[in-house]
C-alpha positions as CSV (number, residue, x, y, z in Angstrom):
1,M,0.0,0.0,0.0
2,K,2.8,2.4,1.0
3,S,4.6,1.6,-2.3
4,R,1.4,2.4,-4.3
5,I,1.0,5.7,-2.5
6,R,4.7,6.6,-3.0
7,K,4.2,5.9,-6.7
8,I,1.2,8.1,-7.0
9,F,3.0,11.0,-5.2
10,S,6.1,10.5,-7.4
11,L,3.9,10.6,-10.6
12,A,2.0,13.7,-9.3
13,A,5.4,15.5,-8.5
14,A,6.7,14.6,-11.9
15,L,3.6,15.9,-13.6
16,C,3.8,19.1,-11.6
17,C,7.4,19.6,-12.7
18,I,6.4,19.1,-16.3
19,A,3.5,21.4,-16.1
20,S,5.6,24.1,-14.5
21,L,8.4,23.7,-17.1
22,S,5.7,23.8,-19.8
23,A,4.2,27.0,-18.5
24,Q,7.6,28.8,-18.2
25,S,8.3,27.7,-21.8
26,V,5.0,28.8,-23.2
27,S,5.0,32.1,-21.4
28,K,8.2,33.1,-23.3
29,K,7.2,31.9,-26.6
30,S,3.4,32.2,-26.5
31,N,1.3,34.5,-28.6
32,A,-1.4,34.7,-26.0
33,S,-0.9,38.5,-25.7
34,L,-1.2,39.2,-29.4
35,E,-4.4,41.0,-30.2
36,P,-6.4,39.7,-33.2
37,V,-8.0,42.2,-35.6
38,K,-11.2,43.7,-34.6
39,N,-14.4,44.1,-36.8
40,F,-13.5,40.9,-38.5
41,E,-15.9,39.6,-41.2
42,L,-15.4,35.9,-41.8
43,E,-17.4,36.0,-45.2
44,R,-14.8,38.5,-46.6
45,Y,-11.9,36.3,-45.4
46,L,-13.2,33.2,-47.1
47,G,-11.7,32.1,-50.3
48,K,-8.2,31.5,-51.7
49,W,-5.0,32.9,-50.1
50,Y,-1.4,32.5,-51.4
51,E,1.3,32.1,-48.7
52,I,3.9,34.8,-49.2
53,G,6.1,33.7,-46.2
54,R,6.3,31.3,-43.2
55,F,8.4,29.7,-40.7
56,D,9.0,26.1,-41.9
57,F,7.5,23.3,-39.9
58,K,7.1,19.6,-40.5
59,W,4.1,19.8,-42.8
60,E,5.3,22.7,-44.9
61,K,8.9,21.8,-45.2
62,N,10.1,21.9,-49.0
63,L,6.7,23.3,-50.1
64,K,6.3,25.9,-52.8
65,N,3.2,27.3,-54.4
66,V,1.4,27.0,-51.0
67,T,-2.3,28.1,-50.8
68,A,-4.9,28.0,-48.2
69,E,-8.6,28.0,-49.1
70,Y,-11.4,28.7,-46.6
71,S,-14.9,27.9,-47.2
72,L,-18.0,27.6,-44.8
73,N,-19.2,24.3,-43.7
74,K,-22.9,23.7,-43.1
75,N,-22.4,23.5,-39.3
76,G,-20.9,27.0,-39.2
77,T,-17.2,25.9,-38.9
78,V,-14.7,26.7,-41.6
79,K,-13.2,24.2,-44.0
80,V,-9.6,24.7,-44.4
81,V,-7.6,23.3,-47.4
82,N,-3.9,23.8,-47.4
83,S,-2.1,22.8,-50.5
84,G,1.5,23.0,-51.9
85,Y,4.0,21.3,-54.1
86,D,6.8,19.4,-52.4
87,Y,9.7,20.0,-54.6
88,A,11.9,17.4,-52.8
89,A,9.5,14.6,-53.0
90,Q,8.1,16.0,-56.4
91,K,4.5,15.6,-55.5
92,E,1.5,17.8,-54.5
93,K,0.5,17.7,-50.8
94,Q,-2.9,18.7,-49.3
95,S,-4.1,18.9,-45.8
96,V,-7.8,19.4,-44.9
97,G,-8.9,20.7,-41.6
98,K,-11.5,22.9,-39.9
99,A,-11.6,26.1,-38.0
100,K,-13.9,27.7,-35.5
101,F,-14.0,31.0,-33.6
102,A,-12.0,31.1,-30.5
103,G,-14.5,33.5,-28.9
104,N,-15.9,36.7,-30.2
105,K,-17.1,36.4,-33.8
106,N,-16.0,40.0,-34.6
107,A,-12.4,39.3,-33.8
108,G,-10.0,37.4,-36.0
109,S,-9.1,34.8,-33.4
110,L,-9.9,31.2,-34.5
111,K,-9.0,27.7,-33.6
112,V,-7.9,25.3,-36.3
113,S,-7.6,21.5,-36.4
114,F,-6.1,19.1,-38.8
115,F,-6.0,16.3,-36.3
116,G,-9.3,15.3,-34.8
117,P,-10.1,17.0,-31.4
118,F,-6.8,18.9,-31.2
119,Y,-7.0,22.7,-32.0
120,S,-4.3,25.3,-32.3
121,D,-4.5,29.1,-32.3
122,Y,-4.9,31.0,-35.6
123,K,-4.8,34.7,-34.9
124,I,-5.2,37.3,-37.6
125,I,-3.0,40.0,-36.2
126,A,-3.0,42.3,-39.3
127,L,-5.4,42.7,-42.2
128,D,-5.9,45.3,-44.8
129,S,-9.3,46.9,-45.2
130,E,-9.9,45.2,-48.6
131,Y,-9.0,41.7,-47.1
132,N,-6.1,41.4,-49.6
133,Y,-3.2,40.8,-47.2
134,A,-3.2,39.0,-43.8
135,L,-0.6,38.4,-41.1
136,V,-1.5,35.3,-39.1
137,A,0.1,34.1,-35.9
138,G,-0.1,30.6,-34.5
139,A,0.1,29.4,-30.9
140,N,3.8,30.3,-30.5
141,K,6.4,32.4,-32.0
142,K,7.5,29.8,-34.5
143,L,4.2,29.7,-36.4
144,L,3.6,32.8,-38.6
145,W,2.3,33.3,-42.1
146,I,1.9,36.2,-44.4
147,L,-0.9,35.8,-46.9
148,S,-2.1,37.5,-50.0
149,R,-5.0,37.1,-52.5
150,T,-2.4,37.2,-55.1
151,K,1.0,35.5,-55.5
152,T,2.8,38.7,-54.6
153,I,2.6,41.4,-51.9
154,P,3.4,45.2,-52.2
155,S,6.7,45.9,-50.5
156,D,5.1,48.5,-48.1
157,V,2.7,45.8,-46.8
158,K,5.6,43.4,-46.6
159,E,7.7,45.8,-44.5
160,S,4.8,46.7,-42.3
161,Y,4.1,43.1,-41.5
162,I,7.7,42.4,-40.8
163,Q,7.8,45.4,-38.4
164,T,4.7,44.2,-36.7
165,T,6.2,40.8,-36.0
166,Q,9.5,42.3,-34.8
167,N,7.5,44.6,-32.4
168,A,5.7,41.5,-31.2
169,G,9.0,39.8,-30.2
170,Y,9.4,37.5,-33.1
171,D,12.9,36.4,-34.3
172,L,12.6,36.2,-38.0
173,N,15.7,34.1,-38.5
174,G,14.4,31.0,-40.2
175,F,11.5,32.8,-41.8
176,A,11.2,31.7,-45.3
177,W,9.7,33.5,-48.3
178,T,7.4,31.1,-50.2
179,V,8.2,30.5,-53.8
180,Q,5.0,31.2,-55.8
181,E,5.2,30.2,-59.5
């Protein structure tokens, strides 16, 4: 009995340590303090976007011609279709997920999932009034995308978005500009 209790306490202590370390790590790298755009209109955001830049992560590694297409599902969630060409494997890749509002439907803060019940932050932190260019932050400072309705973006918008990310504490080393052919 004492052995079992000791094991339970040891497990609880280990879990507390892990939780504490995770909280410290998240607080330094989290995007929780970033404010999403206000007066957001989902209907205007739907449609096709071209990825202009990103931090590479597992799914997007070696991708060019990356697009994201958003459409409304019957249940009110958003269908997300990310596509691109993997030039290393010489094949098209596609990932289908869904998104839903994280809270206020007038703010550009959503949760997106490509893996069942697991959702991640998707915060639109900059968006022009015509809904042509967007700056999107993920759950941490290694998830960031610059999107455009066309395959290019004006240099003044690009510079503004770079400045916004730097002001938010991003280290842009490793940020990649997406090849769009």
